[in-house]
C-alpha positions in Angstrom: 130.6 -102.7 23.1 131.5 -100.0 20.5 130.7 -96.3 21.5 130.3 -94.2 18.6 130.2 -90.7 20.4 133.0 -89.1 18.5 131.9 -90.2 15.1 128.3 -89.2 15.7 129.3 -85.7 16.9 131.6 -85.1 14.0 130.1 -87.1 11.1 126.6 -87.3 11.8 124.9 -84.7 13.9 126.0 -81.7 11.9 124.4 -83.1 8.7 121.1 -84.1 9.7 117.9 -81.9 9.6 116.7 -82.5 13.3 119.7 -83.5 15.4 117.4 -83.3 18.5 116.2 -86.8 17.5 119.5 -88.4 18.0 121.0 -86.7 21.1 118.9 -87.9 23.9 119.4 -86.3 27.6 115.7 -86.2 28.5 114.4 -86.2 32.0 114.4 -89.8 33.4 116.9 -90.9 31.0 118.9 -94.0 32.2 122.5 -94.3 31.4 124.2 -97.1 33.1 128.1 -97.9 33.0 128.1 -101.1 30.5 131.1 -102.5 32.4 129.1 -103.0 35.6 126.3 -104.6 33.7 125.7 -108.5 33.0 123.4 -107.8 30.2 122.7 -105.0 27.8 119.4 -104.6 25.9 118.7 -102.5 23.0 114.9 -101.5 23.0 114.4 -100.7 19.3 111.3 -98.9 17.9 110.8 -98.9 14.1 109.8 -95.3 13.8 111.5 -91.9 14.4 111.9 -90.5 17.9 108.8 -88.3 18.0 106.6 -91.3 17.2 108.4 -93.6 19.6 108.3 -91.5 22.5 104.7 -91.2 22.4 104.5 -95.1 22.8 103.9 -95.8 26.6 104.8 -99.4 26.3 108.5 -98.6 25.4 108.7 -96.2 28.4 107.3 -99.0 30.7 109.6 -101.6 29.5 112.6 -99.2 29.6 111.8 -98.4 33.3 111.1 -102.0 34.4 114.7 -103.2 32.7 116.6 -100.3 34.0 115.3 -101.0 37.6 117.5 -104.3 37.5 120.9 -103.4 38.8 123.1 -105.4 36.6 121.1 -104.9 33.3 121.2 -101.9 31.1 118.4 -101.0 28.5 118.9 -98.2 25.8 116.7 -97.1 23.3 117.2 -97.1 19.4 115.0 -95.4 16.9 114.5 -95.7 13.2 116.6 -92.8 11.7 114.8 -90.5 9.2 115.5 -90.5 5.5 118.4 -87.9 5.7 120.0 -89.7 8.5 119.8 -93.1 7.0 121.5 -91.8 3.9 124.4 -90.3 6.1 124.5 -93.6 8.3 125.0 -95.6 5.1 127.2 -93.3 3.3 129.7 -92.9 6.2 129.3 -96.6 7.4 128.1 -95.4 10.9 126.0 -98.4 12.4 122.7 -97.5 14.0 123.3 -96.5 17.7 121.5 -96.1 20.9 120.3 -92.7 22.3 121.8 -92.9 25.6 125.4 -93.8 25.1 125.5 -93.9 21.2 126.5 -97.6 21.3 126.4 -99.6 18.2 123.3 -101.7 18.1 125.4 -104.7 17.2 127.2 -104.8 20.4 124.1 -105.2 22.6 123.4 -108.6 24.1 119.7 -108.3 23.1 118.1 -106.2 20.4 114.3 -106.1 20.8 112.0 -104.4 18.3 108.4 -103.3 19.3 105.9 -104.2 16.4 102.8 -102.4 17.4 101.4 -102.4 13.8 102.4 -104.2 10.7 104.0 -101.4 9.0 106.6 -101.4 11.7 107.9 -104.6 10.5 109.4 -102.9 7.3 111.3 -100.4 9.5 112.5 -103.1 11.7 114.3 -104.6 8.8 115.8 -101.1 8.0 117.2 -100.9 11.5 118.8 -104.4 11.3 120.6 -103.6 8.0 122.0 -100.3 9.3 123.1 -102.0 12.5 125.5 -104.5 10.7 124.5 -107.1 13.5 124.3 -110.8 13.0 120.6 -111.7 13.2 118.4 -114.5 14.7 114.7 -114.0 14.9 112.5 -115.3 17.6 109.0 -114.6 18.0 106.4 -114.8 20.7 102.7 -115.1 20.4 
């Protein structure tokens, strides 16, 4: 698992318009030690932090998964236009809010597609993540 903490601090946060979208630390945030987990899950929401945090479904899934002792779930949100540009220019992969781990390092990356427009932003997240992809759908 690649942790991008230093790169995010030096090369990313000082240059985005709203760094609060990317720093985490909220009440009830869960940050587990990956070395003690058998499975890591990135819960990806294909919109910016402010929109994603109002989606109760994400909070429920995050809570349920993190109650499992040896499983870690972290949140990943779509970057705003200014942040996407910096991520691409500096070749910083999309990262999780809690530990700033590269999305490509998670065992599972799940995307919440609550409306059809979210599908477009999901492809953005995958392209910035530099992760290999395999798509599975459930009905």
